[in-house]
DRENDO-1510 file (C-alpha; in Angstrom, 1 decimal, always signed):
<recs>
REC; n; res; u; v; w
REC; 1; MET; +14.0; +8.4; +18.5 .
REC; 2; GLU; +15.5; +11.9; +18.6 .
REC; 3; ASN; +18.1; +11.1; +15.9 .
REC; 4; MET; +15.4; +9.5; +13.7 .
REC; 5; GLN; +13.3; +12.6; +14.0 .
REC; 6; LYS; +16.3; +14.8; +12.9 .
REC; 7; ILE; +17.1; +12.5; +10.0 .
REC; 8; MET; +13.5; +12.5; +8.8 .
REC; 9; SER; +13.2; +16.3; +9.2 .
REC; 10; VAL; +16.4; +16.9; +7.1 .
REC; 11; PHE; +15.4; +14.3; +4.5 .
REC; 12; THR; +11.8; +15.5; +4.0 .
REC; 13; HIS; +12.6; +19.3; +4.0 .
REC; 14; ASP; +16.1; +19.7; +2.6 .
REC; 15; LEU; +15.6; +17.2; -0.2 .
REC; 16; ARG; +12.0; +18.2; -1.1 .
REC; 17; SER; +12.6; +21.9; -1.4 .
REC; 18; PRO; +14.9; +21.8; -4.4 .
REC; 19; LEU; +12.7; +19.1; -5.9 .
REC; 20; LEU; +9.7; +21.5; -5.8 .
REC; 21; ASN; +11.9; +24.0; -7.6 .
REC; 22; ILE; +12.8; +21.4; -10.3 .
REC; 23; GLN; +9.1; +20.6; -10.8 .
REC; 24; ALA; +8.2; +24.3; -11.2 .
REC; 25; LEU; +11.0; +24.9; -13.7 .
REC; 26; VAL; +10.2; +21.9; -15.7 .
REC; 27; GLN; +6.6; +23.0; -15.8 .
REC; 28; GLU; +7.5; +26.4; -16.9 .
REC; 29; LEU; +9.9; +25.1; -19.6 .
REC; 30; ASP; +7.2; +22.7; -20.7 .
REC; 31; LEU; +4.8; +25.6; -21.3 .
REC; 32; ASN; +7.3; +27.7; -23.1 .
REC; 33; VAL; +8.5; +25.0; -25.4 .
REC; 34; ARG; +5.0; +23.8; -26.2 .
REC; 35; SER; +3.9; +27.3; -27.1 .
REC; 36; GLY; +6.8; +27.9; -29.5 .
REC; 37; LYS; +8.1; +26.5; -32.7 .
REC; 38; ALA; +11.1; +24.9; -31.2 .
REC; 39; MET; +9.1; +22.0; -30.0 .
REC; 40; ASN; +9.9; +18.6; -31.4 .
REC; 41; LYS; +9.2; +14.9; -30.5 .
REC; 42; ASP; +12.6; +14.4; -28.7 .
REC; 43; THR; +12.1; +17.5; -26.6 .
REC; 44; ALA; +8.6; +16.5; -25.6 .
REC; 45; GLU; +9.8; +13.0; -24.6 .
REC; 46; THR; +12.6; +14.5; -22.5 .
REC; 47; LEU; +10.3; +16.8; -20.7 .
REC; 48; ASP; +7.9; +13.9; -20.0 .
REC; 49; MET; +10.8; +11.9; -18.5 .
REC; 50; LEU; +11.9; +14.9; -16.3 .
REC; 51; LYS; +8.4; +15.3; -15.0 .
REC; 52; ASP; +7.9; +11.6; -14.3 .
REC; 53; THR; +11.3; +11.5; -12.5 .
REC; 54; ALA; +10.5; +14.5; -10.4 .
REC; 55; ASN; +7.1; +13.1; -9.5 .
REC; 56; ARG; +8.6; +9.8; -8.6 .
REC; 57; MET; +11.1; +11.4; -6.3 .
REC; 58; ASP; +8.3; +13.3; -4.6 .
REC; 59; ASP; +6.3; +10.1; -4.1 .
REC; 60; MET; +9.4; +8.4; -2.6 .
REC; 61; ILE; +9.9; +11.3; -0.1 .
REC; 62; LEU; +6.3; +11.4; +1.0 .
REC; 63; ALA; +6.2; +7.6; +1.3 .
REC; 64; THR; +9.3; +7.5; +3.4 .
REC; 65; ASN; +7.8; +10.2; +5.7 .
REC; 66; GLU; +4.7; +8.0; +6.0 .
REC; 67; ILE; +6.8; +5.0; +7.0 .
REC; 68; TYR; +8.2; +7.1; +9.9 .
REC; 69; HIS; +4.6; +7.9; +11.1 .
REC; 70; CYS; +3.5; +4.3; +10.7 .
REC; 71; MET; +6.3; +3.3; +13.0 .
REC; 72; PHE; +6.1; +5.9; +15.7 .
REC; 73; ASP; +2.7; +7.7; +15.8 .
REC; 74; GLU; +0.8; +7.0; +19.0 .
REC; 75; LEU; -1.9; +4.3; +18.7 .
REC; 76; GLU; -5.4; +5.1; +19.7 .
REC; 77; ILE; -6.5; +1.6; +20.7 .
REC; 78; GLU; -10.1; +0.4; +20.7 .
REC; 79; ALA; -12.1; -2.7; +19.9 .
REC; 80; VAL; -12.4; -3.1; +16.1 .
REC; 81; ASP; -15.0; -5.2; +14.3 .
REC; 82; MET; -12.7; -6.6; +11.5 .
REC; 83; HIS; -15.6; -8.1; +9.5 .
REC; 84; ASN; -17.3; -4.8; +9.3 .
REC; 85; MET; -14.0; -3.0; +8.6 .
REC; 86; PHE; -13.3; -5.3; +5.6 .
REC; 87; LEU; -16.8; -4.7; +4.2 .
REC; 88; ARG; -16.4; -0.9; +4.6 .
REC; 89; CYS; -13.1; -0.9; +2.8 .
REC; 90; PHE; -14.4; -3.2; +0.1 .
REC; 91; SER; -17.3; -0.8; -0.5 .
REC; 92; SER; -15.1; +2.3; -0.4 .
REC; 93; LEU; -12.9; +0.9; -3.2 .
REC; 94; LYS; -16.0; +0.1; -5.3 .
REC; 95; LEU; -14.6; -3.4; -5.9 .
REC; 96; ALA; -18.1; -4.7; -6.6 .
REC; 97; ASP; -18.3; -2.3; -9.6 .
REC; 98; GLU; -15.2; -4.2; -10.9 .
REC; 99; ALA; -17.2; -7.5; -10.7 .
REC; 100; ILE; -15.0; -8.6; -7.8 .
REC; 101; ALA; -16.7; -10.7; -5.1 .
REC; 102; LEU; -15.8; -10.7; -1.5 .
REC; 103; GLU; -16.0; -14.0; +0.5 .
REC; 104; SER; -15.8; -13.5; +4.3 .
REC; 105; SER; -17.5; -14.5; +7.5 .
REC; 106; ALA; -17.7; -13.4; +11.1 .
REC; 107; MET; -14.2; -12.7; +12.6 .
REC; 108; PRO; -12.9; -12.1; +16.1 .
REC; 109; MET; -12.6; -8.5; +17.1 .
REC; 110; VAL; -9.1; -7.0; +17.7 .
REC; 111; ASP; -7.7; -4.2; +19.9 .
REC; 112; ALA; -6.2; -1.8; +17.4 .
REC; 113; ASP; -6.2; +1.8; +16.1 .
REC; 114; PRO; -9.2; +1.8; +13.7 .
REC; 115; LEU; -7.7; +4.4; +11.3 .
REC; 116; MET; -4.5; +2.4; +10.9 .
REC; 117; VAL; -6.4; -0.8; +10.5 .
REC; 118; GLN; -8.3; +0.8; +7.7 .
REC; 119; ARG; -5.1; +1.8; +6.0 .
REC; 120; ILE; -3.8; -1.7; +6.2 .
REC; 121; LEU; -7.0; -3.2; +4.7 .
REC; 122; LEU; -7.3; -0.6; +2.0 .
REC; 123; GLU; -3.7; -1.3; +0.9 .
REC; 124; LEU; -4.3; -5.1; +0.8 .
REC; 125; LEU; -7.6; -4.9; -1.0 .
REC; 126; SER; -6.2; -2.3; -3.5 .
REC; 127; ASN; -3.3; -4.7; -4.3 .
REC; 128; ALA; -5.8; -7.6; -4.7 .
REC; 129; LYS; -7.7; -5.5; -7.2 .
REC; 130; LYS; -4.6; -4.8; -9.2 .
REC; 131; ALA; -3.6; -8.4; -9.2 .
REC; 132; ILE; -7.0; -9.5; -10.4 .
REC; 133; ALA; -6.9; -7.0; -13.2 .
REC; 134; ALA; -3.5; -8.2; -14.2 .
REC; 135; ASN; -4.6; -11.9; -14.3 .
REC; 136; LEU; -5.0; -12.9; -18.0 .
REC; 137; LEU; -6.6; -16.2; -17.1 .
REC; 138; ASP; -10.3; -16.7; -17.2 .
REC; 139; SER; -10.9; -17.3; -13.5 .
REC; 140; PRO; -13.4; -16.1; -10.9 .
REC; 141; ARG; -12.7; -12.5; -9.8 .
REC; 142; LYS; -12.8; -12.8; -6.0 .
REC; 143; ILE; -11.1; -12.0; -2.7 .
REC; 144; ARG; -11.4; -14.4; +0.2 .
REC; 145; ILE; -10.9; -13.4; +3.8 .
REC; 146; SER; -10.4; -15.9; +6.6 .
REC; 147; SER; -9.2; -15.7; +10.2 .
REC; 148; ILE; -7.9; -17.9; +13.0 .
REC; 149; VAL; -7.0; -17.2; +16.6 .
REC; 150; GLU; -3.5; -18.2; +17.8 .
REC; 151; HIS; -2.9; -17.4; +21.5 .
REC; 152; GLU; -3.5; -13.7; +22.0 .
REC; 153; MET; -3.4; -12.8; +18.4 .
REC; 154; VAL; -5.8; -13.1; +15.5 .
REC; 155; TRP; -4.3; -14.0; +12.1 .
REC; 156; PHE; -6.1; -12.8; +9.0 .
REC; 157; CYS; -5.5; -14.2; +5.5 .
REC; 158; VAL; -6.4; -12.2; +2.3 .
REC; 159; GLU; -6.4; -14.4; -0.7 .
REC; 160; ASP; -7.2; -13.1; -4.2 .
REC; 161; SER; -7.7; -14.8; -7.6 .
REC; 162; GLY; -5.1; -12.5; -9.2 .
REC; 163; CYS; -1.8; -13.0; -10.9 .
REC; 164; GLY; +0.2; -13.5; -7.8 .
REC; 165; PHE; +4.0; -12.9; -7.5 .
REC; 166; ASP; +6.9; -14.5; -9.2 .
REC; 167; VAL; +9.0; -16.8; -6.9 .
REC; 168; ASN; +11.9; -14.4; -6.9 .
REC; 169; GLU; +9.6; -11.5; -6.0 .
REC; 170; VAL; +8.0; -13.0; -2.9 .
REC; 171; GLU; +11.1; -12.4; -0.7 .
REC; 172; ARG; +11.2; -8.7; -1.8 .
REC; 173; VAL; +7.6; -7.5; -1.6 .
REC; 174; PHE; +8.1; -5.7; +1.7 .
REC; 175; GLU; +11.3; -3.9; +0.5 .
REC; 176; PRO; +10.9; -0.1; +0.3 .
REC; 177; PHE; +10.2; +1.1; -3.3 .
REC; 178; PHE; +10.0; -2.4; -4.7 .
REC; 179; SER; +7.3; -3.1; -7.3 .
REC; 180; GLY; +6.7; -6.4; -9.0 .
REC; 181; GLN; +7.0; -6.7; -12.8 .
REC; 182; ARG; +3.3; -6.6; -13.2 .
REC; 183; PHE; +2.9; -3.5; -11.0 .
REC; 184; ALA; +5.5; -1.1; -12.3 .
REC; 185; TYR; +3.7; +2.0; -11.0 .
REC; 186; GLY; +3.2; +3.7; -7.7 .
REC; 187; SER; +5.8; +4.4; -5.1 .
REC; 188; GLY; +6.4; +0.7; -4.2 .
REC; 189; MET; +5.8; +1.5; -0.5 .
REC; 190; GLY; +2.3; +0.2; +0.0 .
REC; 191; LEU; +3.1; -3.2; +1.5 .
REC; 192; THR; +6.0; -1.6; +3.4 .
REC; 193; ARG; +3.6; +0.8; +5.1 .
REC; 194; ALA; +1.1; -1.9; +5.8 .
REC; 195; LYS; +3.8; -4.1; +7.4 .
REC; 196; ALA; +5.0; -1.2; +9.5 .
REC; 197; LEU; +1.5; -0.5; +10.7 .
REC; 198; VAL; +0.9; -4.2; +11.6 .
REC; 199; GLU; +4.2; -4.4; +13.5 .
REC; 200; HIS; +3.5; -1.2; +15.3 .
REC; 201; HIS; +0.5; -3.1; +16.9 .
REC; 202; GLY; +2.8; -6.0; +17.9 .
REC; 203; GLY; +1.7; -8.2; +15.0 .
REC; 204; GLN; +3.4; -9.8; +12.0 .
REC; 205; MET; +2.8; -9.8; +8.2 .
REC; 206; SER; +3.7; -12.4; +5.7 .
REC; 207; ILE; +3.0; -13.1; +2.0 .
REC; 208; ASP; +3.1; -16.2; -0.2 .
REC; 209; SER; +2.1; -17.1; -3.7 .
REC; 210; VAL; +0.2; -20.4; -3.9 .
REC; 211; ALA; -1.0; -21.8; -7.2 .
REC; 212; GLY; -0.3; -18.5; -8.8 .
REC; 213; HIS; -2.4; -16.5; -6.3 .
REC; 214; ALA; -1.2; -14.2; -3.6 .
REC; 215; LEU; -1.9; -14.9; +0.1 .
REC; 216; VAL; -1.2; -12.1; +2.5 .
REC; 217; GLY; -1.4; -12.9; +6.2 .
REC; 218; PHE; -1.2; -10.5; +9.1 .
REC; 219; SER; -1.9; -10.6; +12.9 .
REC; 220; LEU; -3.4; -8.1; +15.3 .
REC; 221; PRO; -4.0; -8.4; +19.1 .
REC; 222; LYS; -7.3; -10.2; +20.0 .
REC; 223; SER; -9.7; -7.9; +21.7 .
REC; 224; LYS; -10.0; -8.2; +25.5 .
REC; 225; LYS; -13.5; -6.7; +25.3 .
REC; 226; PRO; -16.0; -9.3; +26.7 .
REC; 227; THR; -18.2; -10.8; +24.0 .
REC; 228; GLN; -21.9; -9.8; +24.2 .
</recs>
């Protein structure tokens, strides 16, 4: 733990400081060139590439730091109403405004950190939204949530009507900084973070692509709170 903390401290501070300088210099150069007569198409494209690269590096650093916190931050456990949490996350992402329907029913409660659970669900529903938007087929726009109890854990399945993953992508979706061909934007750390949060609770996460649609499964401890 101590060594990990030192590594993360060096990584996030020593690497990010020069990166911030690069971003500032590029911005200054951008303003100078664009206000003068020396500007041309090639210079503008180069500046755009530099800015995109610097921003990408910054995203990677921040995402790596988040992974550390996902793995080691102390959990504040309480009984979480998963059905209500899914509905709240669905609403906050305004998925209904995208004509996406949510199919779900009553679910067992879990013992988990509500803020971390919220981050997990927001990530999975955001990915579902992107997959649905990328689906070129004329199919219903929906996300289906189901659950099942296995021993002391509750397994949740998030299934969307989106484009799914290619066969060769399924085995890599949890790799840090990996983005599928249809999602070549963002830091590529969303599912990595979600998996780390699930495992921090003692659960597991899996993903599959069936009939061209993604199915994401994850488990959390079943609540020990007596049912009313």
